[in-house]
N, C-alpha and C positions, 0 to 999 in steps of 0.2 A: 267438623264435618256435619254435625247435627244442625248447626245454624244454617247451613246452605241447603241441605237435602231433607231435613226433618227426620232423618234416619240415623241410627247408630251404625258404626262400621262393623262388618262381619270379620274383617281381617285388618290387623294393624301391626306394624313393626317399628321398633324404636331402638335407641342405643344409649340413652342417657336418662338421668333422673327427671328431666323436664318432659319426658314422654309418658310418665306414669299415668296421668289422667286419661290420655288418649288410649293407652293400652287397656286400662280398666274397663273401658266402654265396649271393647271389641269382643266378639265371641271367640275368635282365635287370635292370640297375641304371641309375638315372638320378640325376644330381646337379643341384640347382638352385643356380646361381651368383648370389649376391646382389650384383650389380655395377651396380646402378642407384641411385646416391645421390640422383638428382633425384626419382624417384617412390617410392622405398622406401629404408629405411636400408640402406646398403651395408656389409656386414661381411665383406668378402673376407678380412680378416686371420684370421677364425675358420675359414676354409675353405681355406687354402693347401695343407695336406697332402692333403685330400680331392680338391681339384682336380688336384693332381699325380698322385694315385693313379688318378683317373678317366681321365686322359690315358694313363697307363701301362697300365691294364687295358682301355681301349676302351669305358668306360661312356658313355652319352649324357649330355652336359652341356647344360643349359638355361640360357641367359643371360636374366636378367630384363630387361636393357637391350635386347638384340637380338631376343629371341624372343617377348616378351609385348607385346601391344598395350595391354592393360589390366592394371594391378597391383591397384588398388582401384577398384571400381565407384563411380561418382558417386552421391551421395545416401545412402550407407551410413554410419551412425554407430556408434561403439563404445559 
């Protein structure tokens, strides 16, 4: 973002360790924790470092298991 606009993001959202750098530059950052193996593929192993960083930095963490009532709407096909 900075390379294109010359500004750091105010808001950033991510869901994996590769998003840490982007989230660190934002004023408000949130991390989606893929922890619901029943309704969606849980890949918490790809997000261990980002989850630890979120806790350390005070980012908002959104749990797919605890915070979402719907992951995929019924009737939608890919």
